[in-house]
PLY file of the C-alpha trace (Angstrom):
ply
format ascii 1.0
element vertex 159
property float x
property float y
property float z
element edge 158
property int vertex1
property int vertex2
end_header
-0.11 0.01 0.02
1.15 3.35 -1.08
1.28 6.32 1.31
-0.36 9.28 -0.28
1.47 12.03 1.90
4.92 10.43 1.61
5.62 12.10 -1.63
4.63 15.88 -0.52
6.33 15.45 2.88
9.73 14.76 1.21
12.36 17.34 1.54
10.56 19.30 4.78
13.42 17.92 6.99
15.97 19.64 4.83
14.18 23.12 4.62
13.66 22.87 8.61
17.49 21.91 9.15
18.19 24.97 6.73
15.97 27.45 8.43
17.47 26.12 11.87
21.03 26.62 10.72
20.25 30.26 9.55
18.51 31.01 13.01
21.48 29.56 14.83
23.92 31.43 12.58
22.11 34.94 13.03
22.60 34.22 16.88
26.21 33.33 16.93
26.80 36.45 14.61
24.87 38.58 17.45
27.02 36.82 20.33
30.20 37.60 18.40
29.26 41.35 17.88
28.27 41.76 21.55
31.62 40.13 22.50
33.60 42.69 20.38
31.44 45.69 21.99
32.27 44.22 25.25
35.95 43.99 24.37
35.83 47.80 23.09
34.44 48.87 26.47
36.89 47.07 28.50
39.79 48.41 26.54
38.21 51.98 26.94
37.80 51.51 30.72
41.37 50.06 30.86
42.62 53.30 29.00
40.40 55.66 31.48
41.80 53.87 34.75
45.45 54.42 33.49
45.00 58.23 32.69
43.36 58.55 35.80
45.51 56.99 38.18
48.63 58.57 36.34
46.94 62.10 36.83
46.61 61.22 40.33
50.13 60.11 40.67
50.99 63.34 38.97
48.83 65.33 41.59
50.79 63.43 44.38
54.02 64.09 42.80
53.23 67.80 42.73
52.02 68.03 46.15
55.27 66.71 47.42
57.16 69.71 45.64
55.04 71.96 47.79
57.04 70.93 50.58
60.67 72.04 49.45
61.80 74.78 51.78
61.84 78.26 50.52
60.21 77.32 47.32
56.89 79.37 46.26
54.53 76.89 45.01
53.53 79.20 42.21
56.66 78.57 40.67
56.57 74.71 40.35
56.56 72.96 36.98
56.25 69.19 36.64
57.91 67.19 33.64
58.56 63.75 34.64
58.68 60.54 32.79
57.38 57.18 34.50
57.59 54.14 32.08
56.08 55.08 29.05
53.67 57.77 30.68
54.83 61.38 31.00
53.53 63.48 33.72
53.31 67.43 33.24
51.88 70.49 34.85
49.74 72.08 32.06
46.77 71.70 29.75
45.95 69.37 26.78
48.73 69.73 24.22
50.48 72.49 26.42
52.80 70.31 28.71
55.44 71.80 31.25
54.05 74.86 31.70
53.36 76.79 35.18
49.64 76.26 36.11
49.87 76.54 40.06
48.08 79.84 41.17
46.76 81.00 44.34
43.04 81.24 44.63
41.60 84.38 46.49
40.36 83.61 49.71
36.92 82.24 50.08
36.67 81.36 46.08
36.70 77.72 46.65
35.92 75.66 43.82
33.49 76.09 41.07
33.51 77.69 37.68
36.17 80.76 37.96
35.74 80.70 41.73
31.71 81.74 41.23
30.90 78.61 43.13
28.86 77.25 40.51
28.17 73.67 40.87
29.52 73.54 44.23
28.66 71.60 47.26
30.39 70.99 50.74
32.09 68.22 49.12
34.43 69.99 46.96
34.54 73.47 48.73
37.75 74.82 50.55
36.10 77.03 52.99
38.05 79.52 55.37
38.58 77.47 58.65
40.49 80.04 60.39
43.51 77.96 60.32
45.15 79.82 57.73
46.88 78.55 54.55
46.54 79.62 50.95
44.26 77.72 48.40
46.43 76.59 45.14
44.82 75.52 42.05
46.73 73.60 39.46
46.39 71.26 36.58
48.31 68.10 36.03
48.44 66.14 32.37
49.27 62.51 31.80
49.92 61.56 28.70
51.28 58.24 27.08
54.42 58.15 24.94
52.64 58.64 21.59
50.27 61.49 23.19
47.36 59.43 21.83
45.72 59.37 25.20
45.87 62.35 27.52
44.01 63.18 30.88
43.80 66.58 32.46
42.75 66.90 36.15
42.44 70.08 38.11
43.05 70.18 41.71
42.77 72.71 44.60
44.46 72.45 47.82
45.15 74.37 51.10
48.62 74.56 51.84
50.59 76.37 54.56
49.70 77.81 57.96
0 1
1 2
2 3
3 4
4 5
5 6
6 7
7 8
8 9
9 10
10 11
11 12
12 13
13 14
14 15
15 16
16 17
17 18
18 19
19 20
20 21
21 22
22 23
23 24
24 25
25 26
26 27
27 28
28 29
29 30
30 31
31 32
32 33
33 34
34 35
35 36
36 37
37 38
38 39
39 40
40 41
41 42
42 43
43 44
44 45
45 46
46 47
47 48
48 49
49 50
50 51
51 52
52 53
53 54
54 55
55 56
56 57
57 58
58 59
59 60
60 61
61 62
62 63
63 64
64 65
65 66
66 67
67 68
68 69
69 70
70 71
71 72
72 73
73 74
74 75
75 76
76 77
77 78
78 79
79 80
80 81
81 82
82 83
83 84
84 85
85 86
86 87
87 88
88 89
89 90
90 91
91 92
92 93
93 94
94 95
95 96
96 97
97 98
98 99
99 100
100 101
101 102
102 103
103 104
104 105
105 106
106 107
107 108
108 109
109 110
110 111
111 112
112 113
113 114
114 115
115 116
116 117
117 118
118 119
119 120
120 121
121 122
122 123
123 124
124 125
125 126
126 127
127 128
128 129
129 130
130 131
131 132
132 133
133 134
134 135
135 136
136 137
137 138
138 139
139 140
140 141
141 142
142 143
143 144
144 145
145 146
146 147
147 148
148 149
149 150
150 151
151 152
152 153
153 154
154 155
155 156
156 157
157 158
């Protein structure tokens, strides 16, 4: 006895297998793209962390220079190389320039001393203990100057 549906059902397994392979290929491609995006994000975060920690090291190096006896802090210029990273006082693409400046009393942090975007966490207020508030910029660049990080700090120094 012949089966009437056997002839019309032939090849259906092949089509279903091809559709399944196509769907799996699309899912695999999406996973590869997501992995590439994650790797790019991790690389960007690594560069950011390296730049920020280098700028923080530059800040510490500059603060250590404040303690040199008889030296005016506004005359300090930082130009140091550590491994393949360079630490400077200055701004983006302007290296080893004098950036330490005394800030007028009570100006505190903010945009041009106006107090804009200021809260108690980043404000240097008058405490009655004396000292001078200094503002300075530190730039950290890699050896090819492809990645640069600039950080501006304020610190109270002196009696």
